[in-house]
C-alpha positions as CSV (number, residue, x, y, z in Angstrom):
1,M,27.8,38.7,-13.1
2,A,24.7,38.9,-15.4
3,W,21.7,37.7,-13.4
4,E,18.0,37.8,-13.1
5,L,16.0,38.3,-9.8
6,V,13.1,35.9,-9.3
7,A,10.8,35.9,-6.3
8,D,7.9,33.9,-4.9
9,V,5.8,36.0,-2.6
10,G,3.0,34.3,-0.7
11,G,0.9,35.0,2.4
12,T,3.5,33.7,4.8
13,N,7.0,33.9,3.1
14,M,8.7,35.8,0.3
15,R,11.6,33.9,-1.3
16,L,14.1,35.7,-3.5
17,A,16.7,34.1,-5.7
18,A,19.4,35.0,-8.2
19,A,19.1,33.1,-11.5
20,V,22.1,32.7,-13.8
21,D,21.6,31.0,-17.2
22,G,18.2,29.6,-16.0
23,R,19.5,28.1,-12.7
24,I,19.1,29.3,-9.1
25,K,22.5,30.4,-7.7
26,E,21.6,32.1,-4.5
27,Q,18.4,32.2,-2.5
28,H,17.0,33.9,0.7
29,T,13.6,33.8,2.5
30,F,11.9,36.8,4.2
31,D,8.8,37.0,6.3
32,T,5.7,38.3,4.5
33,T,3.6,38.9,7.6
34,G,6.1,41.2,9.3
35,T,6.9,44.9,8.7
36,M,9.4,44.3,5.8
37,H,8.0,45.2,2.4
38,L,9.0,43.3,-0.7
39,T,10.8,46.3,-2.1
40,D,13.0,46.4,1.1
41,A,13.7,42.7,0.7
42,V,14.7,43.3,-2.9
43,K,17.0,46.1,-2.0
44,S,18.6,43.9,0.7
45,F,19.0,41.0,-1.6
46,V,20.5,43.0,-4.4
47,G,22.9,44.6,-1.9
48,K,24.1,41.1,-1.0
49,I,24.7,40.2,-4.6
50,G,26.6,43.4,-5.2
51,S,25.1,44.2,-8.6
52,S,21.7,44.9,-10.2
53,P,19.8,42.2,-12.0
54,R,18.8,42.7,-15.7
55,H,15.1,41.8,-15.0
56,V,12.9,41.0,-12.1
57,V,10.0,38.4,-12.2
58,V,7.9,38.1,-9.1
59,A,5.3,35.4,-8.5
60,A,2.7,37.0,-6.2
61,A,-0.3,35.5,-4.5
62,G,-2.9,38.0,-5.6
63,V,-4.8,39.5,-8.5
64,I,-2.7,41.5,-10.8
65,Q,-4.1,44.6,-12.5
66,N,-2.1,46.9,-14.8
67,G,1.2,45.8,-13.4
68,Y,0.1,46.2,-9.7
69,V,-0.8,43.6,-7.1
70,T,-2.2,43.5,-3.6
71,L,-1.6,40.1,-1.9
72,T,-4.9,38.4,-1.2
73,N,-3.8,37.1,2.2
74,A,-1.2,39.7,3.2
75,G,-2.8,43.1,2.6
76,N,0.3,45.0,3.8
77,Q,2.1,43.8,0.7
78,Q,1.2,46.0,-2.3
79,F,3.6,46.7,-5.1
80,S,3.9,47.4,-8.8
81,Q,6.3,46.5,-11.6
82,A,7.6,50.1,-11.5
83,D,8.4,49.7,-7.7
84,L,10.4,46.6,-8.4
85,I,12.4,48.2,-11.2
86,V,13.4,51.1,-8.8
87,A,14.1,48.8,-5.9
88,A,16.3,46.4,-7.9
89,G,17.8,48.9,-10.3
90,A,16.7,46.6,-13.1
91,E,15.9,47.1,-16.8
92,G,12.4,45.7,-16.5
93,A,10.1,43.8,-14.2
94,R,7.0,41.6,-14.5
95,I,4.6,40.3,-11.8
96,L,3.0,36.9,-12.3
97,N,0.2,35.4,-10.3
98,D,1.8,32.8,-7.9
99,F,0.1,29.8,-9.5
100,E,0.7,31.2,-13.0
101,A,4.4,30.8,-12.1
102,A,3.6,27.4,-10.5
103,A,2.0,26.3,-13.8
104,W,5.1,27.5,-15.7
105,S,7.2,25.2,-13.5
106,L,5.4,22.2,-14.9
107,V,7.1,22.7,-18.3
108,T,10.3,21.3,-16.7
109,A,8.7,19.2,-13.9
110,D,11.1,16.3,-13.0
111,P,9.5,12.9,-12.4
112,D,12.0,12.5,-9.5
113,D,10.0,15.3,-7.7
114,L,6.7,13.4,-8.0
115,T,4.9,10.9,-5.8
116,L,2.4,8.9,-7.7
117,I,-1.2,9.0,-6.4
118,Q,-3.1,7.7,-9.5
119,G,-2.1,6.6,-12.9
120,A,1.6,6.4,-14.1
121,L,4.6,8.7,-13.8
122,P,5.4,10.9,-16.8
123,A,8.3,10.1,-19.1
124,A,11.8,11.4,-18.1
125,L,12.3,15.1,-18.6
126,Q,13.9,16.0,-21.9
127,T,15.9,19.1,-23.0
128,P,14.3,21.0,-24.6
129,P,11.0,19.8,-23.0
130,V,8.5,18.1,-25.2
131,P,4.8,18.9,-25.4
132,T,2.4,17.1,-23.1
133,P,-1.4,17.1,-22.7
134,P,-2.8,19.9,-20.5
135,R,-1.6,19.9,-16.9
136,L,-3.2,21.2,-13.8
137,I,-1.5,22.4,-10.6
138,I,-3.4,23.0,-7.4
139,G,-2.0,23.8,-4.0
140,P,-3.6,24.7,-0.6
141,G,-1.5,27.2,1.3
142,T,-2.5,30.4,3.0
143,G,-5.1,30.4,0.2
144,L,-5.8,28.0,-2.6
145,G,-3.7,28.3,-5.8
146,V,-4.6,26.8,-9.2
147,G,-2.8,27.0,-12.5
148,T,-3.0,25.5,-16.0
149,Q,-0.2,24.7,-18.4
150,V,-0.8,23.8,-22.0
151,W,1.2,23.7,-25.3
152,A,0.5,25.6,-28.5
153,G,2.4,23.5,-31.0
154,H,5.9,23.4,-29.6
155,Q,5.5,26.5,-27.4
156,P,4.4,26.1,-23.8
157,E,1.7,28.5,-22.5
158,V,0.1,29.1,-19.2
159,L,-3.6,30.1,-18.7
160,Q,-4.3,32.7,-16.1
161,G,-7.2,32.4,-13.7
162,E,-8.4,32.3,-10.1
163,G,-9.4,28.7,-9.8
164,G,-8.9,28.8,-6.0
165,H,-12.1,30.8,-5.7
166,V,-14.5,28.4,-7.4
167,R,-17.4,27.2,-5.2
168,V,-17.7,24.3,-2.8
169,A,-21.0,23.1,-1.4
170,P,-22.3,20.3,0.9
171,H,-21.5,16.9,-0.6
172,S,-24.1,15.2,1.6
173,L,-27.0,16.0,3.9
174,D,-24.9,15.8,7.0
175,E,-22.6,18.5,5.7
176,V,-25.4,21.0,5.4
177,A,-25.2,22.1,9.0
178,I,-21.4,22.3,8.8
179,F,-21.6,24.6,5.7
180,T,-24.3,26.7,7.4
181,K,-22.1,27.2,10.5
182,L,-19.0,27.8,8.4
183,A,-20.8,30.5,6.4
184,E,-21.7,32.2,9.7
185,L,-18.1,32.1,10.9
186,W,-16.6,33.4,7.7
187,P,-19.4,35.2,5.8
188,E,-17.0,36.8,3.3
189,T,-16.6,33.4,1.6
190,Q,-20.3,33.0,0.8
191,M,-21.0,33.0,-3.0
192,D,-24.1,35.1,-2.5
193,S,-25.0,38.2,-0.4
194,T,-27.8,36.3,1.2
195,P,-27.3,33.3,3.5
196,C,-25.8,30.8,1.1
197,L,-24.4,27.2,1.5
198,A,-22.0,27.6,-1.5
199,L,-18.7,28.9,-0.4
200,E,-15.4,29.9,-2.0
201,A,-13.2,26.8,-2.1
202,E,-10.7,28.6,0.2
203,A,-13.3,28.4,3.0
204,I,-12.2,24.8,3.4
205,L,-9.2,24.2,1.1
206,S,-6.6,26.5,2.7
207,G,-4.5,26.9,5.8
208,T,-6.8,29.9,6.6
209,G,-10.0,28.0,6.1
210,I,-9.2,24.7,7.9
211,P,-9.4,26.4,11.4
212,Y,-12.8,27.8,10.5
213,L,-13.9,24.4,9.5
214,M,-12.7,22.9,12.8
215,K,-14.4,25.6,14.8
216,A,-17.7,25.0,13.0
217,L,-17.4,21.3,13.8
218,E,-16.6,22.0,17.5
219,L,-19.5,24.5,17.9
220,L,-22.0,22.0,16.3
221,D,-20.7,19.4,18.7
222,G,-21.3,21.7,21.7
223,Q,-17.6,22.2,22.4
224,E,-15.7,25.4,23.1
225,P,-13.5,26.2,20.1
226,S,-10.0,24.9,20.6
227,E,-8.6,27.7,18.3
228,M,-6.1,25.1,16.8
229,S,-4.0,26.2,13.9
230,A,-4.2,24.3,10.6
231,R,-0.9,22.6,11.4
232,D,-2.2,21.5,14.8
233,I,-5.4,20.1,13.2
234,F,-3.4,18.1,10.7
235,D,-1.1,16.8,13.4
236,V,-4.0,15.7,15.7
237,A,-5.9,14.1,12.9
238,R,-2.8,12.1,11.8
239,T,-2.7,10.5,15.2
240,E,-6.5,10.2,15.3
241,G,-6.3,12.0,18.7
242,N,-9.4,14.1,18.0
243,P,-12.4,12.7,16.1
244,L,-13.5,16.2,15.0
245,A,-10.0,16.9,13.6
246,V,-10.2,13.6,11.7
247,R,-13.5,14.7,10.3
248,A,-12.2,18.1,9.3
249,I,-9.2,16.7,7.4
250,N,-11.4,14.0,5.8
251,M,-13.7,16.7,4.5
252,F,-10.7,18.8,3.4
253,A,-9.3,15.8,1.5
254,H,-12.7,14.9,-0.1
255,H,-13.4,18.5,-1.3
256,L,-9.9,19.0,-2.5
257,G,-10.3,15.9,-4.6
258,A,-13.7,17.1,-5.9
259,V,-12.4,20.5,-6.8
260,A,-9.3,19.1,-8.4
261,G,-11.4,16.6,-10.4
262,D,-13.8,19.2,-11.6
263,L,-11.1,21.5,-12.8
264,A,-9.1,18.6,-14.3
265,L,-12.2,17.5,-16.2
266,Y,-12.7,21.0,-17.6
267,I,-9.2,21.2,-19.1
268,S,-8.8,17.5,-19.9
269,A,-5.7,17.3,-17.7
270,Y,-4.4,14.0,-19.1
271,G,-0.9,15.5,-18.7
272,G,-1.4,15.2,-15.0
273,V,-2.8,16.9,-11.9
274,F,0.0,18.2,-9.7
275,L,-0.8,18.7,-6.0
276,T,1.6,21.0,-4.3
277,G,2.3,23.5,-1.5
278,G,3.5,23.2,2.1
279,V,0.2,21.9,3.5
280,L,0.2,18.8,1.2
281,Q,4.0,18.3,1.1
282,K,4.0,18.1,4.9
283,N,0.9,15.9,5.1
284,E,1.4,13.3,2.4
285,W,-0.4,10.8,4.7
286,I,-3.8,12.1,3.8
287,F,-3.6,10.4,0.4
288,Q,-3.3,7.0,2.1
289,N,-7.0,7.1,3.0
290,P,-9.7,7.0,0.3
291,H,-11.3,10.4,0.8
292,F,-9.2,12.4,-1.8
293,L,-9.5,9.9,-4.6
294,R,-13.2,9.3,-3.9
295,G,-13.8,13.0,-4.3
296,F,-11.6,13.2,-7.4
297,N,-13.0,10.2,-9.2
298,Q,-16.7,10.4,-8.5
299,G,-17.9,12.2,-11.6
300,G,-21.2,10.7,-12.4
301,R,-21.5,10.1,-16.1
302,H,-17.9,11.3,-16.5
303,T,-16.3,9.1,-13.8
304,K,-14.5,7.1,-16.5
305,F,-12.6,10.2,-17.7
306,R,-11.5,11.2,-14.2
307,V,-10.1,7.8,-13.2
308,N,-7.8,8.0,-16.2
309,M,-6.2,11.2,-15.2
310,P,-2.8,10.9,-13.5
311,I,-2.4,12.6,-10.2
312,Y,0.9,13.4,-8.4
313,L,2.1,15.0,-5.3
314,Y,4.6,17.6,-6.6
315,R,7.4,17.8,-4.0
316,N,9.4,20.6,-5.6
317,S,9.5,23.4,-3.0
318,N,11.0,25.8,-5.5
319,F,8.2,25.6,-8.0
320,G,7.4,29.3,-7.8
321,L,11.0,30.4,-8.4
322,E,11.5,27.8,-11.2
323,G,8.2,28.8,-12.8
324,A,9.4,32.5,-12.9
325,I,12.6,31.3,-14.6
326,N,10.6,29.2,-17.1
327,A,8.3,32.2,-17.8
328,M,11.4,34.3,-18.7
329,T,12.7,31.5,-20.8
330,F,9.6,30.5,-22.8
331,D,7.3,33.5,-22.7
332,P,8.3,36.0,-25.5
333,D,6.6,38.8,-23.6
334,L,9.2,38.4,-20.8
335,H,12.3,38.4,-23.0
C-alpha cells in the first residue's frame, strides 16, 4: 500500500494517521506529555501499518527553524525532519506549524462542520475547491493557535506566523488590577522586561492561561486559590456555580473576540473567521452570551467592517491531519 504519514502534535496529544489518496485510512493517538517521544510513536505506528510511508508531514505546536522544532508547551518533544525520515523509513519529511496546517485545512472546510456565530454559512464545498476571500483560523488549546489561508489566483496558500503571541491589555479600568496580578503570577508573558500590563494573548486565551486568570481573580477577592483546571473553570462557569469563574470565562470570551477581530481586520477575513480547538468545541455555550461578539465587533471607526465578517465554530476535530494532507496536495514544495 502506498501511503503518507501525517501527524498533529500538540501540547497534550500527538495524533498520527495513514493517508491514502488524500484520505485518512487509519489513525492513532499518543500522549505528548508522557515519556514517549514522537519518533517512538512514529516507529510504533509504522510497525502497525507494516510498510514505510513515502513522506511524513507533521503539524507541530512550536516554532520551526531549519527543519527543527521544539514544542512550545511540551519541551520534552524536540525533533527534526531528519529524525522523522529515519524513524519512518520515509523518502522525505516536512514539519509545519500546527496552525499552518490548520489553515491548510480551510481549503476543504465543509459547511457541515461549521456552526454559525455571525454572518452566513459558506457555499457548499466544491471539487476542486474554489477561491475564497482570506480566511482566519484561531484556536485556544494548550496555547493559542492562529493561521491564515489565502488564494493566489487559483492556488491556495497559507501565511505562516505566531499570531497567538500578540498582546492583550486591560479593556477597562476594572481589568487593570487583574492584569497586574496576572503579570505577577506569570511574568514570562509580559510584553516588556519591566512591570507591564500588556501580556501575550496566551496569558488568558489558552488552557494554560485560564487557571492563572482564575487565580488572579481569587487572590484579588481575598480567597485562597482553588487551583482549578481550565476544564473545571469552564464547567463551573457554565452552571454559574462560582461568580469568579463566570467572570474569568466572560473575560476569556471578550478578549478572544477582540484578538480574533483585530487579526481578522488585518487580513480582511471576509472568507470567514474559524474558531476551533478542544476548548471551544467542548464549550460552545460561551457564544450564547454577548461577550465574544462584543469583543469581536467593537472596532471603533472600523466596527462596520468587523460586523460584516462571518464567524464560525469549526467542529472538525481532524483539522490538523487534514491540513497536513492538503499541504501535501496543494503546496508544490511538499510534492
